[in-house]
GUZARO-569919 format. One record per atom (N, C-alpha, C): residue number from 1; residue in one letter; x, y, z. Coordinates in steps of 0.2 Angstrom, whole numbers, plus 5000, padded with zeros to 4 digits. Example, Ala and Ser with C-alpha at 12.3 -4.5 7.8 and 13.67 -1.06 7.14 Angstrom:
<rs>
n, res, u, v, w
1, A, 5066, 4972, 5039
1, A, 5062, 4978, 5039
1, A, 5066, 4984, 5039
2, S, 5064, 4989, 5035
2, S, 5068, 4995, 5036
2, S, 5064, 5000, 5039
</rs>
This chain:
<rs>
n, res, u, v, w
1, M, 5004, 4994, 5000
1, M, 5000, 5000, 5000
1, M, 5005, 5006, 5000
2, N, 5003, 5011, 4996
2, N, 5006, 5017, 4996
2, N, 5004, 5022, 5002
3, N, 5007, 5028, 5001
3, N, 5005, 5033, 5007
3, N, 4998, 5036, 5006
4, R, 4995, 5035, 5001
4, R, 4988, 5038, 4999
4, R, 4983, 5037, 5005
5, I, 4983, 5031, 5007
5, I, 4978, 5029, 5013
5, I, 4980, 5033, 5019
6, Q, 4987, 5034, 5021
6, Q, 4989, 5038, 5026
6, Q, 4987, 5045, 5026
7, E, 4988, 5048, 5020
7, E, 4986, 5055, 5018
7, E, 4979, 5056, 5020
8, L, 4974, 5051, 5017
8, L, 4967, 5052, 5018
8, L, 4965, 5051, 5026
9, I, 4969, 5047, 5029
9, I, 4968, 5046, 5037
9, I, 4970, 5053, 5040
10, E, 4975, 5056, 5038
10, E, 4977, 5062, 5041
10, E, 4972, 5068, 5040
11, K, 4969, 5068, 5034
11, K, 4964, 5073, 5032
11, K, 4958, 5072, 5036
12, A, 4957, 5066, 5038
12, A, 4950, 5064, 5041
12, A, 4951, 5064, 5049
13, T, 4957, 5066, 5051
13, T, 4959, 5067, 5058
13, T, 4960, 5074, 5060
14, E, 4956, 5076, 5066
14, E, 4956, 5083, 5068
14, E, 4960, 5083, 5075
15, S, 4964, 5088, 5076
15, S, 4968, 5088, 5082
15, S, 4965, 5095, 5085
16, I, 4964, 5094, 5092
16, I, 4962, 5100, 5096
16, I, 4966, 5100, 5102
17, E, 4966, 5106, 5105
17, E, 4969, 5107, 5112
17, E, 4963, 5108, 5117
18, V, 4964, 5104, 5122
18, V, 4959, 5105, 5128
18, V, 4963, 5107, 5134
19, V, 4961, 5113, 5137
19, V, 4964, 5115, 5143
19, V, 4960, 5113, 5149
20, N, 4963, 5110, 5154
20, N, 4960, 5108, 5160
20, N, 4960, 5114, 5164
21, P, 4954, 5117, 5166
21, P, 4953, 5123, 5170
21, P, 4956, 5123, 5177
22, D, 4956, 5117, 5180
22, D, 4958, 5116, 5187
22, D, 4966, 5116, 5187
23, T, 4969, 5113, 5182
23, T, 4976, 5112, 5182
23, T, 4980, 5117, 5177
24, G, 4976, 5119, 5172
24, G, 4979, 5123, 5167
24, G, 4984, 5119, 5162
25, I, 4983, 5113, 5163
25, I, 4987, 5108, 5158
25, I, 4983, 5108, 5152
26, T, 4987, 5108, 5146
26, T, 4984, 5108, 5140
26, T, 4985, 5100, 5137
27, H, 4980, 5097, 5135
27, H, 4980, 5091, 5132
27, H, 4978, 5091, 5125
28, H, 4982, 5087, 5121
28, H, 4980, 5087, 5114
28, H, 4976, 5081, 5112
29, R, 4971, 5081, 5109
29, R, 4967, 5076, 5107
29, R, 4966, 5076, 5099
30, E, 4966, 5069, 5097
30, E, 4964, 5068, 5090
30, E, 4958, 5064, 5089
31, F, 4954, 5067, 5084
31, F, 4948, 5063, 5083
31, F, 4948, 5061, 5076
32, F, 4946, 5055, 5075
32, F, 4946, 5052, 5068
32, F, 4939, 5052, 5066
33, D, 4937, 5055, 5060
33, D, 4931, 5056, 5057
33, D, 4930, 5051, 5052
34, K, 4927, 5045, 5054
34, K, 4926, 5039, 5049
34, K, 4922, 5041, 5043
35, D, 4917, 5045, 5044
35, D, 4913, 5047, 5038
35, D, 4916, 5052, 5034
36, K, 4921, 5056, 5036
36, K, 4925, 5060, 5032
36, K, 4930, 5056, 5028
37, F, 4933, 5051, 5032
37, F, 4937, 5046, 5028
37, F, 4934, 5043, 5023
38, A, 4928, 5040, 5024
38, A, 4924, 5037, 5019
38, A, 4923, 5041, 5013
39, Q, 4921, 5047, 5014
39, Q, 4920, 5052, 5008
39, Q, 4926, 5053, 5004
40, L, 4932, 5054, 5008
40, L, 4938, 5056, 5005
40, L, 4940, 5050, 5000
41, L, 4939, 5044, 5003
41, L, 4941, 5038, 5000
41, L, 4937, 5037, 4993
42, I, 4931, 5038, 4994
42, I, 4926, 5037, 4988
42, I, 4928, 5043, 4983
43, Q, 4929, 5049, 4985
43, Q, 4931, 5054, 4980
43, Q, 4938, 5052, 4977
44, D, 4942, 5049, 4980
44, D, 4949, 5047, 4977
44, D, 4948, 5042, 4972
45, C, 4943, 5037, 4974
45, C, 4942, 5032, 4969
45, C, 4939, 5035, 4963
46, C, 4934, 5039, 4964
46, C, 4930, 5042, 4958
46, C, 4935, 5046, 4954
47, Q, 4940, 5050, 4957
47, Q, 4945, 5053, 4953
47, Q, 4949, 5049, 4949
48, A, 4951, 5043, 4952
48, A, 4955, 5038, 4948
48, A, 4951, 5036, 4942
49, I, 4945, 5035, 4942
49, I, 4941, 5033, 4937
49, I, 4940, 5038, 4932
50, Q, 4940, 5045, 4934
50, Q, 4939, 5050, 4930
50, Q, 4945, 5051, 4925
51, E, 4951, 5049, 4928
51, E, 4957, 5049, 4924
51, E, 4956, 5045, 4917
52, W, 4952, 5041, 4917
52, W, 4950, 5036, 4912
52, W, 4947, 5040, 4906
53, K, 4943, 5045, 4907
53, K, 4940, 5049, 4902
53, K, 4945, 5052, 4897
54, K, 4952, 5052, 4899
54, K, 4957, 5055, 4895
54, K, 4959, 5049, 4890
55, E, 4957, 5043, 4891
55, E, 4960, 5037, 4887
55, E, 4956, 5037, 4881
56, P, 4959, 5034, 4876
56, P, 4955, 5034, 4869
56, P, 4951, 5027, 4868
57, F, 4950, 5024, 4874
57, F, 4946, 5017, 4873
57, F, 4940, 5018, 4878
58, P, 4935, 5013, 4876
58, P, 4929, 5013, 4880
58, P, 4929, 5011, 4888
59, F, 4924, 5012, 4892
59, F, 4924, 5010, 4899
59, F, 4925, 5003, 4899
60, D, 4929, 5001, 4904
60, D, 4930, 4993, 4905
60, D, 4931, 4993, 4913
61, E, 4927, 4988, 4916
61, E, 4926, 4987, 4923
61, E, 4933, 4985, 4926
62, D, 4936, 4980, 4922
62, D, 4943, 4978, 4924
62, D, 4948, 4983, 4925
63, L, 4948, 4988, 4920
63, L, 4952, 4993, 4921
63, L, 4951, 4998, 4926
64, A, 4944, 4999, 4928
64, A, 4942, 5003, 4934
64, A, 4945, 5000, 4940
65, V, 4945, 4993, 4941
65, V, 4947, 4990, 4947
65, V, 4955, 4991, 4947
66, E, 4958, 4990, 4941
66, E, 4965, 4991, 4941
66, E, 4968, 4998, 4943
67, L, 4964, 5003, 4940
67, L, 4966, 5010, 4942
67, L, 4965, 5012, 4949
68, I, 4960, 5009, 4952
68, I, 4959, 5011, 4959
68, I, 4964, 5007, 4964
69, H, 4966, 5001, 4962
69, H, 4971, 4997, 4966
69, H, 4978, 5001, 4965
70, K, 4979, 5003, 4959
70, K, 4985, 5006, 4957
70, K, 4986, 5013, 4961
71, N, 4980, 5016, 4961
71, N, 4980, 5023, 4965
71, N, 4982, 5022, 4972
72, F, 4980, 5016, 4975
72, F, 4982, 5015, 4982
72, F, 4988, 5011, 4983
73, G, 4991, 5009, 4978
73, G, 4997, 5005, 4979
73, G, 4995, 4997, 4981
74, L, 4989, 4995, 4979
74, L, 4987, 4988, 4981
74, L, 4988, 4983, 4976
75, E, 4989, 4977, 4977
75, E, 4989, 4972, 4972
75, E, 4982, 4971, 4969
76, L, 4982, 4969, 4963
76, L, 4976, 4967, 4960
76, L, 4973, 4961, 4963
77, P, 4966, 4961, 4964
77, P, 4963, 4954, 4966
77, P, 4964, 4949, 4961
78, P, 4963, 4943, 4963
78, P, 4964, 4937, 4958
78, P, 4959, 4938, 4952
79, K, 4960, 4936, 4946
79, K, 4956, 4937, 4940
79, K, 4949, 4933, 4941
80, N, 4949, 4928, 4946
80, N, 4942, 4925, 4946
80, N, 4937, 4929, 4950
81, I, 4939, 4935, 4953
81, I, 4934, 4939, 4956
81, I, 4931, 4944, 4951
82, K, 4925, 4944, 4950
82, K, 4921, 4948, 4946
82, K, 4918, 4954, 4949
83, V, 4918, 4959, 4945
83, V, 4915, 4966, 4947
83, V, 4908, 4965, 4946
84, I, 4904, 4966, 4952
84, I, 4897, 4966, 4952
84, I, 4894, 4972, 4950
85, K, 4890, 4973, 4945
85, K, 4886, 4979, 4944
85, K, 4880, 4979, 4948
86, I, 4879, 4985, 4951
86, I, 4873, 4986, 4955
86, I, 4868, 4991, 4951
</rs>
């Protein structure tokens, strides 16, 4: 896997400072927004597929799978796995 997933995790994580009023000590908190991560992930996949419009050949589901996997630095699934159209 490449650094793209980590970049999306960082974009979906918010850091805040909380000051304890009794002690005056500042605490740093990080909150991971899973909904934001999901949105970013989907947007990134869609962008990978949009790159295809620049290609001179028609839409191909296998190529879509390949582009998304390549975008995230993942190995392609075995060929016996079919893309299911919804």
